[in-house]
N, C-alpha and C positions, 0 to 999 in steps of 0.2 A: 532271514534277510527279506526286506520288502521288495516285492516285484515291481518293475517299472509300470507306471500307469500311463500308457501311451495316449489313450483317449483323454484322460485328465490333463495331460501336458498339452495336447493339441487344443483342447477347449480353452485352456489358460492363454495360449497364444492367440486364438481367435478373439477372445474377449479383450485382449490388449491391443488389437489391431488398430492402427492409425493411418492406413493406406490412403483413405479418402478424407482425412481430417479437414483439408482446406476446401473441400467441396460440399461438406455437410452443414446445412444451416444451423442445426442444433448441436453440432459436434458429434464425434463418434461415441456410440454406446451399443456395441454389438450384443444382440440378443439371440441366444441359442440354448437349447435344453437337450441333453443327450446322456446316454449311459451305454454300457456294454450289455445291459440286460433288457433294454426296451425292445418290445416286439413290434411296435407300431411307430412309424416315422411319418410326421406331417411336414411336407415341404411347402411353405407358403411363398409370399411375394417379398415383402419387406415390412418392418415395423411401421406403425403409424405414430402419431404424436403421443397418444395415451400409453402405448407400449414403450415408447422411448422414455417416458417419465417413470414408469413403474419397473421396467426391466423384465416384465412378464410377457411372453409371447401370446398374442391373441387376447390380450386383456382389454377388450373393448366390445362394442356391439357385434362386430364380425365374429369375435370369439364366442359370444353367446349363441349366435346362430350355428356356428360350427359345432359347438358342444351339443346343441340340440340335434344336429344331423347325426352325430355319433352316439347320442344318448349316453354321455358320460358326464359326471359332475366335476366341479372345479378341482376337488382334491385329487381325483383320478387323473384329470387332464394335466395337472402340474406335477404329477409324480414322475420324475425323470427316469426312475427305474423301470417304468412301464411304457411311457410314451416319450419319444424324442420329437423335438420340434426345431427345424432348421430352415429359415427362410432363404430365398435366393440371394437376397441382400440382407446382411446382418444388422445394418443400421438404417435409421429413418433417412430417406433420401431427399426430403423436402417436397414442397408443393409444386405441382405442374400449373403454369399460368392458365392452361385451358381447363383446369378442374381436376380434382383428385390429386393423388400423390405422384411424384416422378417415378420412373421405372427404377428397379434396383440398380445400384452402381455396377457397371459392367465388369469391373475387376474382381468383385466379391466372390461370385460363384466359382470361377476358375481357380481362385486362390484357396478357398476353404472347403468346398464340397469334395474335391478329390482327396483331401487330407482327412476330413472328418468322417465321411460316409463309410469308408471301408473299416473303420474302427468300431462302428455300431454293429457288432457281430451277431446280434440276436434279432435284428429287424426281419420280419417275415412279410410285412405289407407296408408299402409306401404310398401315402395319399398325396397326389400332385394337385395342389390347390391353386388354380389359376394358370394362365397361359405361359408365364415365365417358367414355372416349374415343369410344365408339360413339354415345353420346347427343349429344355436342358436334358431331361431324363428320357424322353421318348424320341427325341431327334426326328429322324425321317419316318418313324412309325406314327408320328402324330398326324391326325387328319387335317384337312384344309382350314378348319375353324375350331374354336373351342367347343362349340355346340356339338359338332360331329365327333370330336375327340371324346367328349364326355359321354355322348350317346353310344359310342363304341367301347364303353368301359369294360365289358366282358372280355374283349380281345386283348387287354393288357394284364389281366389277372394270370397268375396269382401274385405277381411281383408288385404291380402298380394298380392304382385305381384313381383315375383323374376326376377332379371335382371343379365346379365353377368357384370363383371367389365368393365367400359368404357375405360380402359387403351388401349394404342396403341398396347400392346401385344396381344389383342384380335381381331385385325383387320382381321386376317386370319379366326378366328372363325365366325366373322360377314359375311364374304364372303361365307363361307361354308353353313351357316344357314340362307338362304335368307328369310325363314318364319319369322324371327325376325323383319326385316324391313317391310315385306309385311303384317303381321297379328298382331304381338304384338304391334309395335309402334303406329299404328293408334288408337288402343284401349286405350293404355296408355295415349296418348295425349288427347283423348276425356275425359278420366276420370280426368286427371289433370285440364283440362279447366273447367270442371263442379265444381270440388272442389274449385278451386281458385275463380271462379265466386261467389261461396256461401260465401267465407270467407271475 
């Protein structure tokens, strides 16, 4: 007799979500990658237009930078059995008139994260990419700024590791904060190597 696939059913529900259909300029296309065997979870912000078109999370220049940070290739990155990827907003939210994309839709994380995250039973490390993910998962443990939160990365281990968003918009931040490449990235890469070797 086939066992119920709770995560599979939940992912099917999430991918069929239409809660924000009337507010999304390109329409709903929820993007999430998960399994019960993935040992690494990446929580990002929300899909951009390229991700909306392809249906692949981080399938853009930000993803290229993130994969470089992790030192994993595309095949590994998109292997849902090893790496889960769940943004705070599952759909592309549209452009902000002031520049960049709008924030994730507010209803999305409260609807889907409490349902999906507990079913990812093998996750040993969650990467919190950007301020929205850090606000949700760290809550009052978060520092006053993204820079302070990321700089205090050791204090959130072993469960969480906060990262800046890998967008080109943060290139100046990376140049100012040389400790990120010198101290955080080597530790991150070592942890990712160990997790993926075990999975």
